RODO-2510 file (C-alpha; in nm, 4 decimals, decimal comma):
residues 174
     n   res          X          Y          Z
     1     m     0,4743    -2,4957     1,8127
     2     e     0,7303    -2,1956     1,9951
     3     e     0,9092    -2,1415     1,6446
     4     c     0,4788    -2,1171     1,4887
     5     v     0,4419    -1,8648     1,7744
     6     q     0,7608    -1,6967     1,6948
     7     k     0,6283    -1,6536     1,3091
     8     i     0,3386    -1,4832     1,3702
     9     n     0,4712    -1,2858     1,6262
    10     n     0,7143    -1,1683     1,3084
    11     l     0,4383    -1,0878     1,0985
    12     f     0,2557    -0,8730     1,3514
    13     l     0,6405    -0,6439     1,4563
    14     v     0,6471    -0,6725     1,0402
    15     a     0,2643    -0,5564     0,9675
    16     f     0,2834    -0,3339     1,2465
    17     h     0,5634    -0,1775     1,1158
    18     a     0,4042    -0,1103     0,7698
    19     m     0,0920     0,0150     0,8967
    20     m     0,2759     0,2781     1,0768
    21     a     0,3821     0,4006     0,7153
    22     t     0,0663     0,4496     0,5845
    23     f    -0,0940     0,5709     0,9649
    24     t     0,1763     0,7979     1,0079
    25     a     0,1289     0,9494     0,6468
    26     a    -0,2573     1,0131     0,7451
    27     a    -0,2177     1,1064     1,1069
    28     i    -0,2383     1,5008     1,0604
    29     q    -0,4684     1,5362     0,8286
    30     c    -0,7213     1,5835     1,1106
    31     a    -0,5366     1,8734     1,2222
    32     f    -0,4643     2,1029     0,9659
    33     v    -0,6566     2,3996     1,0400
    34     d    -0,4301     2,4186     1,3371
    35     i    -0,1083     2,3179     1,1540
    36     a    -0,1713     2,6309     0,9112
    37     a    -0,2905     2,8507     1,1963
    38     d     0,0682     2,7382     1,4137
    39     l     0,3232     2,7604     1,1318
    40     q     0,0858     3,0932     0,9355
    41     v     0,0320     2,8906     0,6208
    42     s    -0,2348     2,8090     0,4526
    43     v    -0,4774     2,4938     0,5231
    44     q    -0,3494     2,3807     0,1317
    45     r     0,0379     2,4114     0,2395
    46     v    -0,0460     2,1967     0,5012
    47     s    -0,2212     1,9266     0,2938
    48     y     0,1125     1,9093     0,0685
    49     l     0,3084     1,7728     0,3694
    50     v     0,0349     1,4781     0,3769
    51     s     0,1120     1,4351    -0,0293
    52     l     0,5201     1,4815     0,0345
    53     f     0,4398     1,2128     0,2326
    54     i     0,2636     0,9529    -0,0023
    55     a     0,4536     1,0597    -0,2715
    56     i     0,8241     0,9431    -0,0975
    57     l     0,6567     0,6537     0,0706
    58     g     0,5509     0,5390    -0,2746
    59     g     0,9294     0,6592    -0,4521
    60     a     1,1416     0,4776    -0,1821
    61     p     1,0786     0,1201    -0,1831
    62     l     1,2997     0,1422    -0,4993
    63     f     1,5691     0,2717    -0,2806
    64     w     1,5280    -0,0210     0,0372
    65     r     1,4816    -0,3134    -0,1594
    66     p     1,8341    -0,3832    -0,3390
    67     l     1,9243    -0,2460    -0,0082
    68     a     1,8105    -0,5023     0,2195
    69     d     1,8680    -0,7628    -0,0283
    70     c     2,2218    -0,6701     0,0085
    71     y     2,3278    -0,5980     0,3718
    72     g     1,9731    -0,7851     0,4697
    73     r     1,6345    -0,6777     0,6286
    74     r     1,6424    -0,6578     0,9959
    75     p     1,9558    -0,4195     1,0150
    76     i     1,7525    -0,1821     0,7557
    77     l     1,3838    -0,2357     0,9629
    78     l     1,6147    -0,0977     1,2656
    79     v     1,7957     0,1652     1,1276
    80     s     1,4170     0,2426     0,9644
    81     l     1,2819     0,2488     1,2945
    82     l     1,5544     0,4527     1,4606
    83     i     1,5644     0,7277     1,2025
    84     s     1,2112     0,8030     1,1249
    85     l     1,1761     0,8651     1,4517
    86     v     1,4220     1,1606     1,4469
    87     g     1,2418     1,2567     1,1604
    88     n     0,9235     1,2782     1,4088
    89     i     1,0281     1,4318     1,6990
    90     g     1,1814     1,6859     1,3897
    91     c     0,8225     1,7125     1,3229
    92     a     0,7379     1,7881     1,6535
    93     c     0,9764     2,0425     1,7465
    94     s     0,9939     2,1966     1,4121
    95     h     0,8560     2,5839     1,4099
    96     s     0,8138     2,6731     1,0186
    97     y     0,6699     2,4970     0,7760
    98     a     1,0073     2,4176     0,5570
    99     t     1,1765     2,2129     0,8684
   100     m     0,8123     2,0081     0,8860
   101     g     0,8382     1,9931     0,5093
   102     i     1,2334     1,8218     0,5589
   103     a     1,1057     1,6531     0,8692
   104     r     0,8121     1,4686     0,7051
   105     a     1,0282     1,4010     0,4327
   106     v     1,3068     1,2125     0,6043
   107     t     1,0178     1,0573     0,8283
   108     a     0,8739     0,8827     0,5031
   109     f     1,2092     0,7700     0,3349
   110     f     1,2904     0,6224     0,6677
   111     i     0,9811     0,4810     0,7462
   112     s     0,8852     0,3057     0,4161
   113     p     1,1513     0,0215     0,4395
   114     a     0,8205    -0,2145     0,5884
   115     a     0,6232    -0,1357     0,2819
   116     a     0,8986    -0,1938     0,0700
   117     i     0,9955    -0,5111     0,2039
   118     g     0,6761    -0,6576     0,4655
   119     s     0,5569    -0,8757     0,1774
   120     a     0,8826    -1,0675     0,1020
   121     i     0,9385    -1,1392     0,4448
   122     v     0,5928    -1,2366     0,5571
   123     s     0,6321    -1,4569     0,1516
   124     e     0,9535    -1,5749     0,2968
   125     s     0,8865    -1,6901     0,6982
   126     f     0,5165    -1,9063     0,5480
   127     f     0,4455    -2,1980     0,3956
   128     t     0,2628    -2,2252     0,0651
   129     r    -0,0670    -2,3136     0,2641
   130     h    -0,0194    -2,0421     0,5072
   131     r     0,0904    -1,7645     0,2763
   132     a    -0,2375    -1,6180     0,1918
   133     r    -0,3829    -1,5628     0,5212
   134     c    -0,0421    -1,4148     0,6474
   135     l    -0,0391    -1,1748     0,3458
   136     g    -0,3814    -1,0945     0,4104
   137     v    -0,2792    -1,0121     0,7308
   138     w    -0,0200    -0,8189     0,6514
   139     t    -0,2412    -0,6538     0,3694
   140     l    -0,5114    -0,5446     0,6319
   141     m    -0,2500    -0,3863     0,8091
   142     v    -0,0898    -0,1731     0,5917
   143     t    -0,4365    -0,0375     0,4603
   144     l    -0,6058    -0,0140     0,8239
   145     g    -0,2747     0,2509     0,9098
   146     v    -0,4509     0,5175     0,6437
   147     p    -0,8370     0,5499     0,8197
   148     t    -0,7737     0,4998     1,1770
   149     a    -0,5293     0,7691     1,1951
   150     p    -0,7480     1,0842     1,1595
   151     f    -0,9490     0,9290     1,4032
   152     i    -0,7637     0,8836     1,6604
   153     f    -0,5662     1,1228     1,5987
   154     g    -0,8389     1,3636     1,5943
   155     f    -0,9260     1,3568     1,9410
   156     v    -0,5132     1,4107     2,0484
   157     a    -0,5162     1,7615     1,8433
   158     f    -0,8079     1,7984     2,0030
   159     r    -0,7871     1,7833     2,3607
   160     v    -0,3515     1,8351     2,3716
   161     g    -0,2429     1,9636     2,0080
   162     y    -0,1421     1,8652     1,7471
   163     r     0,2421     1,8561     1,8135
   164     w     0,1417     1,5703     2,0578
   165     i     0,0622     1,3959     1,7105
   166     y     0,4293     1,4029     1,6366
   167     w     0,5228     1,2973     1,9712
   168     i     0,3245     0,9862     2,0245
   169     l     0,4404     0,8543     1,6672
   170     a     0,7710     0,8812     1,7794
   171     m     0,7280     0,6415     2,0581
   172     v     0,5520     0,4150     1,9152
   173     g     0,8413     0,3897     1,7086
   174     g     1,0694     0,4036     2,0149
***
């Protein structure tokens, strides 16, 4: 019984980490106008920060999957959490478009391992009869990141400013 509880806890931790990848990508969509005004760029250029994040999120698993097979999944996930936290802090402290773009790229690269190896972790952790349900939970969490982030962070950006989006993401990563 205790082993089952531990497996389910691991499932939710890995699924939450994978959700944070899509959640972080979509988090600033509600604050494009505020970011554009603060960094003195067009709203269109600010939207490229999301496109950059998504592009890196799509390509980085090609790097992380073999690395996780070589060094283990746990160290890769821990390093990814730590450095993506640093990337979010960099976004919160950046005062130019280029700096924010670099910090978003770092965050995207280092938050992607959970999306890259999460399904493998779930598949290896559960027996065949439970695997589909658990992969469904993992997939649901990854999918929920995109619509929920702008909804939640719209209130944050409205009340305390868009930089708090990054501070909150860093806190959650911590």
